[in-house]
All heavy atoms as an XYZ file, in Angstrom:
1047
protein
N     100.495     98.596     28.313
C      99.173     98.364     27.849
C      99.203     98.106     26.415
O      99.784     98.964     25.555
C      98.230     99.442     28.376
C      96.765     99.155     27.954
S      95.743    100.649     28.466
C      95.467    100.145     30.141
N      98.518     97.215     25.831
C      98.425     96.981     24.399
C      97.442     97.901     23.766
O      96.600     98.440     24.491
C      98.042     95.522     24.081
O      96.657     95.324     24.519
C      98.816     94.486     24.725
N      97.651     98.280     22.508
C      96.757     99.198     21.863
C      95.271     98.759     22.003
O      94.280     99.508     22.235
C      97.191     99.154     20.354
C      98.653     98.870     20.473
C      98.745     97.867     21.601
N      94.996     97.421     21.817
C      93.583     97.000     21.893
C      93.058     97.187     23.340
O      91.965     97.359     23.550
C      93.491     95.500     21.471
O      94.249     94.532     22.307
N      93.872     96.912     24.392
C      93.516     97.225     25.780
C      93.241     98.677     26.104
O      92.450     99.007     26.927
C      94.589     96.688     26.735
O      94.759     95.176     26.554
N      93.900     99.457     25.410
C      93.787    100.981     25.682
C      92.679    101.535     24.872
O      92.124    102.719     25.296
C      95.082    101.589     25.290
N      92.152    100.908     23.923
C      91.234    101.527     23.033
C      90.001    101.990     23.752
O      89.566    103.206     23.605
C      90.775    100.634     21.941
C      89.805    101.198     20.891
C      89.463    100.264     19.738
C      88.571    101.006     18.757
N      88.285    100.227     17.600
N      89.374    101.142     24.552
C      88.115    101.634     25.270
C      88.348    102.807     26.251
O      87.596    103.752     26.226
C      87.406    100.378     25.967
C      86.244    100.762     26.782
N      85.047    101.010     26.089
C      85.969    100.756     28.021
C      84.052    101.342     26.931
N      84.668    101.130     28.226
N      89.295    102.577     27.278
C      89.573    103.776     28.197
C      89.856    105.099     27.391
O      89.365    106.182     27.785
C      90.710    103.300     29.035
C      90.841    101.831     28.922
C      90.201    101.425     27.514
N      90.703    104.949     26.475
C      91.055    106.211     25.604
C      89.812    106.634     24.874
O      89.580    107.983     25.025
C      92.237    105.974     24.691
C      92.433    107.177     23.733
C      93.462    105.664     25.461
N      89.031    105.906     24.369
C      87.870    106.449     23.716
C      86.827    107.094     24.735
O      86.198    107.980     24.405
C      87.086    105.322     22.839
O      86.575    104.327     23.676
N      86.772    106.577     25.917
C      85.896    107.066     26.858
C      86.445    108.471     27.338
O      85.619    109.474     27.590
C      85.790    106.167     28.110
C      85.207    104.900     27.843
C      83.599    105.019     27.658
N      82.994    105.336     28.941
C      82.000    106.262     29.052
N      81.474    106.863     28.045
N      81.578    106.590     30.310
N      87.686    108.490     27.470
C      88.297    109.867     27.842
C      88.189    110.949     26.750
O      87.940    112.075     26.987
C      89.893    109.656     28.140
C      90.157    108.829     29.477
C      91.614    108.559     29.502
C      89.694    109.603     30.725
N      88.248    110.496     25.422
C      87.917    111.380     24.403
C      86.467    111.796     24.439
O      86.229    112.975     24.215
C      88.267    110.595     23.094
C      89.690    110.390     22.774
S      90.546    111.909     22.148
C      89.791    112.155     20.562
N      85.538    110.923     24.660
C      84.114    111.194     24.800
C      83.903    112.216     25.806
O      83.105    113.122     25.656
C      83.461    109.949     25.076
C      81.863    110.059     25.190
C      81.249    108.744     25.698
O      81.596    107.712     25.092
O      80.334    108.844     26.468
N      84.596    111.997     26.954
C      84.462    113.091     28.004
C      85.269    114.374     27.783
O      85.108    115.253     28.640
C      84.995    112.486     29.443
C      84.143    111.274     29.822
C      84.825    110.525     30.993
C      82.796    111.729     30.421
N      85.874    114.408     26.734
C      86.797    115.570     26.415
C      87.796    115.906     27.474
O      88.105    116.989     27.670
C      85.887    116.843     26.021
C      84.953    116.574     24.935
C      84.085    117.779     24.621
O      84.120    118.677     25.244
N      83.347    117.613     23.486
N      88.323    114.917     28.010
C      89.418    114.999     29.032
C      90.747    114.909     28.344
O      91.803    115.458     28.880
C      89.273    113.913     30.212
C      90.401    113.926     31.032
C      87.997    114.167     30.906
N      90.863    114.136     27.225
C      92.109    113.996     26.507
C      91.710    114.432     25.015
O      90.607    114.379     24.623
C      92.683    112.576     26.427
C      93.043    112.180     27.921
C      91.844    111.457     25.872
N      92.780    114.736     24.270
C      92.677    114.992     22.814
C      93.939    114.464     22.098
O      94.782    114.161     22.760
C      92.486    116.528     22.671
C      93.733    117.410     22.982
C      93.543    118.822     23.014
O      92.548    119.330     22.693
O      94.520    119.548     23.368
N      93.699    114.286     20.798
C      94.849    113.804     19.883
C      95.844    114.887     19.892
O      95.628    116.081     19.570
C      94.377    113.490     18.595
C      95.579    113.084     17.590
C      93.308    112.197     18.645
N      97.115    114.454     20.217
C      98.244    115.412     20.152
C      98.855    115.420     18.747
O      99.096    116.305     18.087
C      99.291    115.018     21.271
C     100.544    115.932     21.211
O     100.260    117.170     21.085
O     101.550    115.432     21.511
N      99.220    114.153     18.355
C      99.770    113.944     17.013
C      99.660    112.420     16.607
O      99.466    111.592     17.402
C     101.139    114.550     16.828
C     102.134    113.889     17.746
N     102.226    113.917     19.032
C     103.150    112.877     17.332
C     103.306    113.098     19.462
N     103.700    112.502     18.366
N      99.984    112.193     15.303
C     100.130    110.738     14.963
C     101.495    110.655     14.227
O     102.108    111.574     13.828
C      99.054    110.388     13.893
O      99.089    111.303     12.808
C      97.657    110.455     14.545
N     101.938    109.412     14.290
C     103.263    109.147     13.722
C     103.142    107.754     12.844
O     102.427    106.944     13.383
C     104.373    108.987     14.731
C     104.872    110.299     15.344
C     105.969    110.164     16.370
O     106.835    109.072     16.238
O     106.090    111.010     17.099
N     103.845    107.543     11.809
C     103.852    106.323     11.126
C     105.097    105.636     11.613
O     106.220    106.077     11.419
C     103.936    106.552      9.521
C     103.729    105.435      8.778
C     102.387    104.676      9.017
C     103.887    105.783      7.251
N     105.013    104.471     12.306
C     106.083    103.787     12.871
C     105.996    102.278     12.258
O     105.017    101.528     12.506
C     105.904    103.687     14.473
C     105.982    105.148     15.089
C     107.123    102.953     14.906
C     105.654    105.131     16.416
N     107.015    101.896     11.405
C     107.034    100.701     10.715
C     105.861    100.248     10.122
O     105.225     99.224     10.138
C     107.399     99.522     11.793
C     108.606     99.750     12.511
N     109.915     99.874     11.945
C     108.922    100.011     13.880
C     110.784    100.079     12.829
N     110.237    100.293     14.000
N     105.134    101.282      9.434
C     103.902    100.950      8.570
C     102.829    101.081      9.502
O     101.624    100.938      8.940
N     102.809    101.384     10.744
C     101.554    101.384     11.600
C     101.425    102.868     12.088
O     102.357    103.571     12.539
C     101.782    100.472     12.758
C     101.825     99.068     12.249
C     100.541    100.606     13.642
C     102.191     98.054     13.367
N     100.237    103.444     11.975
C      99.999    104.887     12.393
C      99.749    104.726     13.931
O      98.748    104.099     14.525
C      98.760    105.400     11.741
O      98.973    105.398     10.468
C      98.530    106.828     12.274
N     100.568    105.417     14.700
C     100.540    105.501     16.206
C      99.817    106.914     16.486
O     100.273    107.934     15.840
C     101.891    105.410     16.845
N      98.824    106.880     17.307
C      98.222    108.136     17.787
C      98.735    108.373     19.189
O      98.631    107.545     20.037
C      96.602    107.925     17.733
O      96.329    107.459     16.485
C      95.954    109.230     18.053
N      99.039    109.626     19.397
C      99.497    110.063     20.769
C      98.404    111.162     21.194
O      97.958    112.015     20.473
C     100.915    110.835     20.644
C     101.915    109.896     20.236
C     102.186    109.520     18.867
C     102.842    109.293     21.283
C     103.154    108.630     18.542
C     103.801    108.402     20.902
C     103.996    108.062     19.641
O     105.005    107.255     19.203
N      98.181    110.998     22.508
C      97.115    111.873     23.116
C      97.750    112.703     24.293
O      98.831    112.401     24.642
C      96.131    110.845     23.831
C      95.411    110.028     22.825
C      95.901    108.764     22.491
C      94.175    110.470     22.243
C      95.188    107.911     21.561
C      93.556    109.652     21.250
C      94.089    108.509     20.947
O      93.437    107.678     20.030
N      97.163    113.764     24.623
C      97.468    114.556     25.665
C      96.231    114.971     26.438
O      95.105    115.023     25.867
C      98.236    115.786     25.245
C      97.331    116.837     24.436
C      98.028    118.093     24.153
N      97.246    118.837     23.166
C      97.618    119.291     22.002
N      98.823    118.969     21.503
N      96.817    119.900     21.269
N      96.459    115.206     27.723
C      95.245    115.743     28.647
C      94.901    117.141     28.102
O      95.761    117.897     27.755
C      95.669    115.605     30.046
C      96.793    116.496     30.502
C      97.066    116.282     31.901
C      98.221    117.096     32.315
N      98.783    116.845     33.646
N      93.662    117.289     28.339
C      93.143    118.703     28.011
C      92.945    119.534     29.271
O      92.754    118.897     30.361
C      91.723    118.756     27.204
C      91.788    118.072     25.926
C      90.341    118.117     25.285
N      89.999    119.536     24.983
C      88.795    120.042     25.285
N      87.871    119.348     25.866
N      88.649    121.351     25.096
N      93.318    120.767     29.216
C      93.086    121.546     30.376
C      91.721    122.257     30.393
O      91.284    123.008     29.595
C      94.152    122.722     30.383
C      95.598    122.387     30.469
C      96.556    123.496     30.169
C      95.938    121.607     31.700
N      90.903    121.495     31.085
C      89.451    121.754     31.151
C      88.881    121.837     32.544
O      89.506    121.286     33.387
C      88.552    120.691     30.468
C      89.009    120.546     28.982
C      88.753    119.343     31.051
N      87.787    122.626     32.744
C      87.126    122.628     34.008
C      85.999    121.495     33.982
O      85.252    121.614     33.018
C      86.498    124.057     34.139
O      87.481    124.937     34.172
C      85.724    124.097     35.409
N      85.928    120.760     35.035
C      84.940    119.751     35.088
C      84.113    119.967     36.323
O      84.757    120.012     37.443
C      85.548    118.342     34.967
C      84.609    117.371     35.290
C      86.380    118.006     33.842
N      82.907    119.921     36.124
C      81.961    120.001     37.509
C      81.518    118.595     37.583
O      80.717    118.010     36.712
C      80.781    121.053     37.250
O      79.909    120.863     38.275
N      81.823    117.970     38.732
C      81.363    116.477     38.977
C      79.873    116.458     39.030
O      79.319    115.453     38.691
C      81.990    116.004     40.215
C      83.442    115.701     39.930
C      84.395    116.587     39.608
C      83.836    114.451     40.103
C      85.743    116.247     39.444
C      85.182    114.041     39.976
C      86.179    114.984     39.684
N      79.087    117.476     39.436
C      77.663    117.414     39.651
C      77.068    117.228     38.256
O      75.872    116.708     38.257
C      77.218    118.765     40.294
O      77.367    119.839     39.412
N      77.694    117.513     37.245
C      76.946    117.324     35.968
C      77.256    116.072     35.282
O      76.774    115.677     34.222
C      77.360    118.465     34.921
O      78.847    118.329     34.691
N      78.065    115.170     35.997
C      78.497    113.881     35.399
C      77.692    112.714     36.045
O      77.425    112.702     37.222
C      79.904    113.607     35.636
C      80.906    114.559     34.973
C      82.307    114.318     35.456
C      80.777    114.655     33.495
N      77.425    111.739     35.275
C      76.717    110.544     35.704
C      77.860    109.748     36.457
O      79.065    110.004     36.394
C      76.338    109.561     34.538
N      77.451    108.843     37.322
C      78.423    108.141     38.399
C      79.548    107.527     37.642
O      80.709    107.682     37.943
C      77.667    107.176     39.171
C      78.576    106.418     40.185
C      77.805    105.432     40.960
O      76.529    105.391     41.017
O      78.520    104.716     41.822
N      79.381    106.841     36.490
C      80.421    106.131     35.789
C      81.395    107.129     35.237
O      82.604    106.988     35.410
C      79.837    105.369     34.682
C      80.903    104.752     33.682
C      80.329    104.011     32.515
O      79.131    103.852     32.410
O      81.194    103.726     31.669
N      80.898    108.208     34.757
C      81.890    109.341     34.153
C      82.539    109.996     35.360
O      83.735    110.318     35.249
C      81.098    110.248     33.390
C      80.509    109.784     31.969
C      79.759    110.795     31.253
C      79.341    110.181     29.882
N      78.577    111.170     29.150
N      81.877    110.177     36.473
C      82.446    110.808     37.586
C      83.650    110.036     38.071
O      84.715    110.578     38.391
C      81.416    111.055     38.653
C      81.747    111.909     39.717
C      80.694    112.358     40.707
N      79.673    111.285     40.991
C      78.415    111.236     40.729
N      77.938    112.178     40.110
N      77.612    110.305     41.127
N      83.478    108.698     38.171
C      84.603    107.875     38.599
C      85.865    107.969     37.655
O      86.938    108.051     38.118
C      84.169    106.439     38.714
C      83.325    106.149     39.869
C      82.819    104.752     39.922
C      81.841    104.458     41.207
N      81.289    103.160     41.074
N      85.644    107.901     36.283
C      86.677    108.000     35.383
C      87.385    109.341     35.575
O      88.568    109.468     35.480
C      85.980    107.790     34.048
C      87.057    107.722     32.792
C      88.031    106.653     32.981
C      86.257    107.644     31.486
N      86.670    110.424     35.438
C      87.197    111.787     35.525
C      87.940    111.885     36.765
O      89.064    112.536     36.872
C      86.059    112.771     35.450
C      86.725    114.225     35.671
C      85.656    112.767     33.914
N      87.535    111.447     37.944
C      88.147    111.492     39.189
C      89.568    110.947     39.205
O      90.523    111.404     39.683
C      87.269    110.787     40.287
S      87.976    111.037     41.917
N      89.658    109.749     38.475
C      90.973    109.144     38.207
C      91.899    109.958     37.608
O      93.119    110.082     37.871
N      91.387    110.547     36.475
C      92.238    111.409     35.665
C      92.728    112.626     36.428
O      93.932    113.032     36.335
C      91.483    111.816     34.335
C      92.352    112.850     33.570
C      91.207    110.545     33.450
N      91.850    113.256     37.187
C      92.174    114.473     37.869
C      93.136    114.100     39.102
O      94.193    114.838     39.224
C      90.886    115.087     38.557
C      90.080    115.692     37.331
C      91.238    116.091     39.548
C      88.812    116.190     37.804
N      93.021    112.953     39.630
C      93.916    112.549     40.660
C      95.287    112.457     40.188
O      96.268    112.912     40.679
C      93.490    111.236     41.416
N      95.442    111.844     38.910
C      96.752    111.598     38.311
C      97.259    113.011     37.909
O      98.430    113.208     38.142
C      96.648    110.693     37.074
C      98.013    110.644     36.400
C      97.967    109.448     35.508
C      99.310    109.294     34.734
N     100.380    109.917     35.172
N      96.407    113.889     37.426
C      96.898    115.245     37.013
C      97.490    115.967     38.331
O      98.581    116.653     38.224
C      95.804    116.025     36.394
C      96.140    117.572     36.130
C      95.142    118.278     35.549
O      94.237    117.708     34.878
N      95.214    119.543     35.641
N      96.732    115.964     39.424
C      97.271    116.525     40.584
C      98.607    115.954     41.049
O      99.501    116.671     41.292
C      96.212    116.390     41.778
C      95.005    117.286     41.457
C      96.804    116.793     43.040
C      93.840    117.080     42.337
N      98.694    114.533     41.022
C      99.943    114.051     41.384
C     101.057    114.534     40.437
O     102.156    114.895     40.931
C      99.805    112.486     41.420
C     101.038    111.766     41.634
N     101.980    111.465     40.771
C     101.453    111.450     42.901
C     103.000    110.876     41.368
N     102.813    110.874     42.601
N     100.878    114.295     39.126
C     101.895    114.754     38.219
C     102.285    116.152     38.275
O     103.494    116.500     38.219
C     101.462    114.407     36.789
C     101.323    112.874     36.503
O     101.739    112.156     37.388
O     100.841    112.559     35.455
N     101.320    117.149     38.263
C     101.573    118.559     38.176
C     101.970    119.226     39.552
O     102.648    120.146     39.471
C     100.358    119.227     37.728
C     100.074    118.929     36.257
O     100.895    118.273     35.496
O      99.049    119.205     35.739
N     101.591    118.596     40.673
C     101.779    119.270     41.903
C     102.833    118.461     42.720
O     103.755    119.149     43.089
C     100.523    119.450     42.718
C     100.719    120.240     43.968
C     100.570    121.641     43.845
C     100.842    119.758     45.141
C     100.702    122.423     44.956
C     100.924    120.413     46.379
C     100.962    121.899     46.196
N     102.671    117.343     42.988
C     103.529    116.624     43.839
C     104.902    116.187     43.277
O     105.829    116.169     43.954
C     102.861    115.282     44.416
C     101.628    115.732     45.263
C     100.345    115.466     44.882
C     101.834    116.233     46.570
C      99.266    115.889     45.668
C     100.851    116.535     47.356
C      99.536    116.424     47.003
O      98.558    116.771     47.711
N     104.889    115.870     41.914
C     106.212    115.484     41.188
C     107.071    116.561     41.092
O     108.328    116.239     41.070
C     105.726    114.751     39.904
C     106.589    113.592     39.556
C     105.944    112.759     38.551
C     106.228    113.245     37.210
N     105.843    112.320     36.161
N     106.679    117.774     41.022
C     107.549    118.929     40.794
C     107.956    119.436     42.145
O     107.212    119.574     43.057
C     106.911    120.005     39.910
C     106.461    119.525     38.477
C     105.755    120.614     37.856
C     105.214    120.078     36.467
N     104.419    121.090     35.804
N     109.206    120.129     42.166
C     109.454    120.902     43.298
C     108.641    122.089     43.256
O     108.604    122.869     42.381
C     110.949    121.293     43.391
N     107.836    122.425     44.391
C     106.909    123.654     44.547
C     107.466    124.597     45.367
O     107.914    124.317     46.472
C     105.510    123.113     44.855
C     104.893    122.294     43.881
C     104.426    122.962     42.686
O     104.182    124.158     42.715
N     104.424    122.342     41.527
N     107.386    125.812     44.907
C     107.597    126.893     45.875
C     106.168    127.537     46.161
O     105.541    127.785     45.010
C     108.516    127.922     45.285
O     108.706    129.010     46.031
N     105.891    127.926     47.283
C     104.602    128.555     47.556
C     104.558    129.901     47.093
O     103.406    130.419     46.755
C     104.237    128.431     49.028
C     103.980    126.915     49.341
C     105.048    126.347     50.103
C     102.907    126.333     49.150
C     104.830    125.013     50.472
C     102.685    124.977     49.384
C     103.610    124.349     50.053
N     105.610    130.677     46.922
C     105.626    131.937     46.263
C     106.735    132.027     45.264
O     107.827    131.413     45.439
C     105.844    133.149     47.427
O     106.926    132.870     48.148
C     104.578    133.061     48.287
N     106.657    133.035     44.411
C     107.799    133.271     43.488
C     108.787    134.236     44.122
O     108.678    134.681     45.273
C     107.334    133.721     42.110
C     106.671    135.022     42.123
O     106.831    135.779     43.049
O     106.115    135.486     41.108
N     109.722    134.665     43.264
C     110.766    135.523     43.939
C     110.254    136.864     44.250
O     110.899    137.537     45.125
C     111.952    135.686     42.858
C     111.562    136.256     41.572
C     110.996    135.347     40.542
O     110.885    134.194     40.826
O     110.508    135.797     39.484
N     109.028    137.236     43.813
C     108.531    138.523     44.177
C     107.422    138.440     45.294
O     106.708    139.349     45.574
C     107.950    139.248     43.021
C     108.962    139.557     41.895
O     110.023    140.170     42.285
N     108.631    139.303     40.621
N     107.237    137.207     45.799
C     106.287    136.880     46.846
C     104.865    136.641     46.268
O     103.977    136.490     47.039
N     104.780    136.448     45.021
C     103.468    136.189     44.439
C     103.091    134.671     44.578
O     103.868    133.837     44.631
C     103.432    136.480     42.920
C     103.446    138.014     42.599
N     102.488    138.920     42.989
C     104.434    138.721     42.071
C     102.961    140.097     42.658
N     104.090    140.012     42.049
N     101.810    134.428     44.799
C     101.313    133.076     44.919
C     101.791    132.256     43.800
O     101.659    132.608     42.694
C      99.725    133.064     45.025
C      99.115    131.771     44.939
C      99.130    130.928     46.001
C      98.637    131.281     43.698
C      98.456    129.653     45.987
C      98.054    130.014     43.605
C      98.121    129.135     44.791
N     102.289    130.964     44.179
C     102.637    129.962     43.063
C     101.792    128.773     43.304
O     101.316    128.217     42.336
C     104.039    129.651     43.259
C     105.078    130.667     42.739
C     104.999    130.672     41.173
O     104.437    131.665     40.635
N     105.695    129.843     40.538
N     101.710    128.163     44.418
C     101.051    126.870     44.658
C     100.703    126.750     46.114
O     101.414    127.192     46.954
C     101.863    125.789     44.170
N      99.686    125.884     46.446
C      99.401    125.512     47.751
C      98.250    124.544     47.706
O      97.597    124.371     46.690
C      98.883    126.800     48.508
C      98.941    126.409     50.163
O      99.294    125.334     50.519
O      98.519    127.414     50.912
N      98.179    123.710     48.651
C      97.072    122.799     48.820
C      96.471    123.042     50.118
O      97.148    122.989     51.226
C      97.535    121.281     48.778
C      96.380    120.316     48.871
C      96.700    118.814     48.833
O      97.966    118.695     48.678
N      95.799    118.034     48.879
N      95.245    123.339     50.191
C      94.458    123.608     51.404
C      93.503    122.392     51.701
O      92.856    121.862     50.811
C      93.679    124.935     51.296
C      94.515    126.191     50.817
C      93.569    127.282     50.638
C      95.457    126.514     51.887
N      93.426    122.152     52.961
C      92.606    121.077     53.391
C      92.069    121.356     54.851
O      92.909    121.719     55.552
C      93.131    119.720     53.233
O      92.211    118.720     53.712
N      90.664    121.280     55.010
C      90.346    121.694     56.353
C      88.750    121.709     56.435
O      88.201    121.162     55.551
N      88.371    122.246     57.447
C      86.843    122.306     57.617
C      86.415    123.740     58.055
O      87.127    124.493     58.616
C      86.584    121.493     58.906
C      85.008    121.512     59.174
C      86.951    120.021     58.707
N      85.273    124.142     57.277
C      84.740    125.360     57.535
C      83.251    125.159     57.968
O      82.717    124.026     57.629
C      84.851    126.366     56.420
C      84.168    125.709     55.077
C      86.210    126.868     56.143
C      84.050    126.843     53.994
N      82.661    125.921     58.708
C      81.324    125.881     59.033
C      80.380    126.902     58.440
O      80.662    128.157     58.596
C      81.161    126.078     60.654
C      82.033    124.979     61.383
N      81.461    123.771     61.767
C      83.284    125.020     61.739
C      82.399    123.115     62.331
N      83.513    123.730     62.380
N      79.544    126.402     57.678
C      78.620    127.328     56.831
C      77.170    127.026     57.007
O      76.778    125.817     57.199
C      78.947    127.105     55.395
C      80.447    127.420     54.938
C      80.507    126.980     53.402
C      80.805    128.824     55.024
N      76.312    127.968     56.975
C      74.911    127.654     56.829
C      74.638    127.202     55.371
O      75.516    127.328     54.437
C      74.066    128.909     57.173
O      74.271    129.987     56.058
N      73.471    126.604     55.120
C      73.131    126.244     53.816
C      73.204    127.384     52.812
O      73.743    127.286     51.713
C      71.975    125.472     53.783
C      71.970    124.034     54.386
C      70.838    123.225     54.314
C      71.022    121.967     54.884
N      69.869    120.971     54.712
N      72.627    128.570     53.073
C      72.677    129.703     52.279
C      74.206    130.144     51.974
O      74.549    130.508     50.935
C      71.906    130.886     52.913
C      70.923    130.020     53.767
C      71.689    128.832     54.251
N      74.937    129.998     53.027
C      76.428    130.507     52.906
C      77.133    129.466     51.948
O      78.034    129.908     51.070
C      77.122    130.568     54.243
C      76.797    131.708     55.061
C      77.306    131.654     56.520
O      77.444    130.442     57.093
O      77.574    132.735     57.011
N      76.877    128.271     52.103
C      77.402    127.216     51.136
C      77.038    127.486     49.746
O      77.874    127.491     48.825
C      77.064    125.774     51.664
N      75.692    127.763     49.550
C      75.284    128.086     48.256
C      75.945    129.319     47.794
O      76.443    129.339     46.497
C      73.778    128.415     48.162
C      72.949    127.250     48.530
O      73.415    126.025     48.364
O      71.848    127.438     48.856
N      76.217    130.334     48.464
C      76.931    131.590     48.053
C      78.375    131.333     47.739
O      78.839    131.785     46.723
C      76.753    132.625     49.181
C      77.395    133.954     48.960
C      77.417    135.014     49.974
O      76.932    134.725     51.074
O      78.025    136.060     49.794
N      78.988    130.572     48.582
C      80.441    130.182     48.263
C      80.572    129.508     46.999
O      81.484    129.825     46.217
C      80.955    129.386     49.435
C      82.358    128.963     49.183
C      83.339    130.076     49.134
C      82.847    127.982     50.419
N      79.683    128.525     46.773
C      79.770    127.715     45.445
C      79.498    128.861     44.273
O      80.242    128.677     43.245
C      78.743    126.705     45.389
C      78.782    125.992     44.127
C      79.791    125.027     43.818
C      77.793    126.144     43.135
C      79.832    124.367     42.616
C      77.783    125.499     41.956
C      78.902    124.469     41.682
O      78.907    123.903     40.418
N      78.493    129.603     44.433
C      78.188    130.553     43.218
C      79.329    131.561     43.008
O      79.706    131.776     41.829
C      76.904    131.318     43.565
C      75.745    130.454     43.359
C      74.471    131.274     43.909
C      73.166    130.204     43.966
N      72.098    130.972     44.424
N      79.995    131.995     44.066
C      81.167    132.923     43.951
C      82.285    132.248     43.254
O      82.962    132.771     42.366
C      81.631    133.419     45.303
C      80.710    134.528     45.978
C      81.258    134.623     47.452
C      80.853    135.808     45.234
N      82.587    131.007     43.620
C      83.640    130.196     43.068
C      83.390    129.971     41.598
O      84.232    130.129     40.687
C      83.987    128.990     43.807
C      84.628    129.267     45.235
C      84.874    128.011     43.153
C      84.605    128.105     46.228
N      82.190    129.434     41.240
C      81.863    129.240     39.887
C      81.962    130.452     39.048
O      82.433    130.302     37.936
C      80.470    128.554     39.833
C      80.287    127.106     40.149
C      81.108    126.195     39.345
N      81.124    126.536     37.923
C      81.686    125.675     37.017
N      82.327    124.630     37.360
N      81.773    126.105     35.744
N      81.393    131.529     39.584
C      81.473    132.748     38.787
C      82.918    133.183     38.481
O      83.174    133.516     37.344
C      80.676    133.813     39.471
N      83.739    133.038     39.422
C      85.215    133.554     39.296
C      85.907    132.604     38.283
O      86.497    133.035     37.440
C      85.792    133.379     40.672
C      87.276    133.901     40.639
C      87.576    135.235     40.690
C      88.357    132.970     40.415
C      88.988    135.737     40.689
C      89.716    133.365     40.375
C      89.888    134.848     40.581
N      85.557    131.267     38.413
C      86.205    130.296     37.508
C      85.659    130.579     36.100
O      86.499    130.655     35.044
C      85.849    128.808     37.871
C      86.768    128.529     39.140
C      86.226    127.792     36.772
C      86.214    127.323     39.855
N      84.323    130.781     35.859
C      83.821    130.970     34.555
C      84.469    132.241     33.973
O      84.653    132.278     32.735
C      82.312    131.119     34.655
C      81.644    129.767     35.028
O      82.292    128.708     34.922
O      80.473    129.775     35.425
N      84.724    133.247     34.747
C      85.218    134.496     34.224
C      86.673    134.377     33.829
O      87.204    135.084     32.911
C      85.100    135.502     35.239
C      85.575    136.932     35.000
C      85.546    137.931     36.200
O      84.707    137.849     36.937
O      86.489    138.683     36.264
N      87.480    133.396     34.469
C      88.790    133.370     34.154
C      89.317    132.280     33.286
O      90.471    131.983     33.236
C      89.555    133.210     35.589
C      89.325    134.357     36.513
C      89.871    135.743     36.049
C      89.605    136.809     36.916
N      90.082    138.063     36.412
N      88.455    131.461     32.715
C      88.829    130.261     31.898
C      89.497    130.609     30.611
O      90.322    129.938     30.095
C      87.682    129.471     31.578
C      87.289    128.606     32.863
C      86.200    127.468     32.588
O      85.092    127.912     31.890
O      86.337    126.471     32.930
N      89.195    131.890     30.072
C      89.907    132.218     28.898
C      91.215    133.019     29.053
O      91.150    133.892     29.851
C      88.939    133.070     27.967
C      87.701    132.316     27.543
C      86.935    132.974     26.540
C      85.816    132.103     26.121
N      84.781    132.647     25.340
N      92.174    132.801     28.281
C      93.424    133.422     28.391
C      93.450    134.812     27.971
O      92.810    135.136     26.960
C      94.461    132.648     27.667
C      95.940    133.339     27.769
C      96.940    132.449     27.299
C      98.365    133.131     27.355
N      98.668    133.890     28.485
N      94.004    135.694     28.768
C      94.002    137.089     28.447
C      95.354    137.668     28.579
O      96.214    136.978     29.194
C      93.030    138.009     29.330
C      91.587    137.623     29.179
C      90.705    138.454     30.091
O      91.237    139.461     30.719
O      89.493    138.120     30.110
N      95.692    138.735     27.911
C      97.083    139.232     28.121
C      97.403    139.499     29.486
O      96.497    139.964     30.324
C      97.177    140.691     27.298
C      97.161    140.434     25.853
O      97.412    139.286     25.422
O      96.840    141.408     25.139
N      98.646    139.147     29.941
C      99.092    139.424     31.290
C      98.739    138.247     32.299
O      98.874    138.392     33.474
N      98.044    137.246     31.748
C      97.638    136.172     32.667
C      98.490    134.967     32.444
O      99.099    134.746     31.465
C      96.161    135.648     32.461
O      95.978    135.187     31.136
C      95.119    136.880     32.657
N      98.624    134.142     33.398
C      99.384    132.849     33.379
C      98.466    131.724     33.764
O      97.459    131.867     34.455
C     100.551    132.991     34.423
C     101.520    133.955     34.124
C     102.651    134.177     35.183
O     103.001    133.116     35.831
O     103.235    135.244     35.299
N      98.783    130.511     33.288
C      98.098    129.408     33.437
C      98.168    128.862     35.037
O      99.390    128.668     35.441
C      98.517    128.250     32.463
C      97.680    126.915     32.657
C      96.354    127.098     32.229
C      98.479    125.952     31.737
N      97.094    128.726     35.715
C      97.194    127.999     36.927
C      96.126    126.852     36.854
O      95.057    126.978     36.301
C      96.677    128.904     38.124
C      97.752    129.934     38.589
C      97.991    131.111     37.777
C      98.459    129.710     39.660
C      98.933    131.968     38.228
C      99.494    130.505     40.092
C      99.679    131.735     39.346
N      96.540    125.708     37.375
C      95.605    124.523     37.459
C      95.021    124.449     38.914
O      95.713    124.759     39.800
C      96.320    123.240     37.115
C      95.508    122.044     37.327
C      96.924    123.230     35.774
N      93.734    124.142     38.954
C      93.065    124.171     40.354
C      92.329    122.944     40.430
O      91.976    122.186     39.461
C      92.245    125.326     40.503
C      91.024    125.385     39.685
C      89.840    124.764     40.067
C      91.076    125.886     38.411
C      88.691    124.811     39.284
C      89.974    125.956     37.570
C      88.739    125.318     38.028
N      92.102    122.443     41.671
C      91.257    121.323     42.110
C      90.647    121.827     43.380
O      91.364    121.768     44.318
C      91.957    119.993     42.080
O      91.090    118.978     42.451
N      89.290    121.870     43.285
C      88.600    122.286     44.580
C      87.567    121.157     44.887
O      86.939    120.621     44.093
C      87.797    123.653     44.455
C      88.767    124.800     44.135
C      87.759    125.953     43.818
C      89.650    125.230     45.234
N      87.530    120.850     46.143
C      86.493    119.812     46.561
C      85.898    120.371     47.814
O      86.544    120.682     48.703
C      87.149    118.495     46.862
C      86.229    117.418     47.171
S      86.983    115.818     47.686
C      87.809    115.338     46.163
N      84.543    120.386     47.749
C      83.767    120.789     48.876
C      82.528    119.870     49.037
O      81.962    119.601     47.983
C      83.377    122.253     48.954
N      82.252    119.414     50.247
C      81.085    118.636     50.387
C      80.535    118.709     51.783
O      81.349    119.075     52.759
C      81.379    117.106     50.021
C      82.493    116.568     50.746
C      82.291    115.861     52.001
C      83.878    116.768     50.419
C      83.251    115.269     52.842
C      84.808    116.184     51.148
C      84.560    115.516     52.347
O      85.498    114.930     53.089
N      79.256    118.434     52.048
C      78.595    118.482     53.232
C      79.018    117.149     53.945
O      78.797    116.132     53.430
C      77.126    118.520     53.120
C      76.419    118.685     54.346
N      75.865    117.609     55.152
C      76.109    119.788     55.158
C      75.260    117.904     56.164
N      75.371    119.277     56.303
N      79.624    117.314     55.124
C      80.179    116.247     55.923
C      79.163    115.415     56.631
O      78.107    115.681     56.899
C      81.261    116.655     56.826
């Protein structure tokens, strides 16, 4: 992709705070800007349709790159959770669905900041009324 072709998509990703500048380098008199994805929590319900489609593509690539491309072990040498992908169907009443969402959001909000003794885990959860 040429720099001029990449400008609009990259600026949109920057606007959405999905990517950030990693560093710049001077190459043959031209300043090259390198970007990296940000580790952020995104709630699709807060995004307009155009932004939702853009972020969805970035997340799908992140899942592919971080989960499927690497050899994954579901537990570490001590039997602790390492990785898994769950997909299925559960049956909930509307109040139970509301409660589940609130529990998940509260847990995520509480755990977003790094603390001593914690390790980085990336997650992607999708739930919808079928």
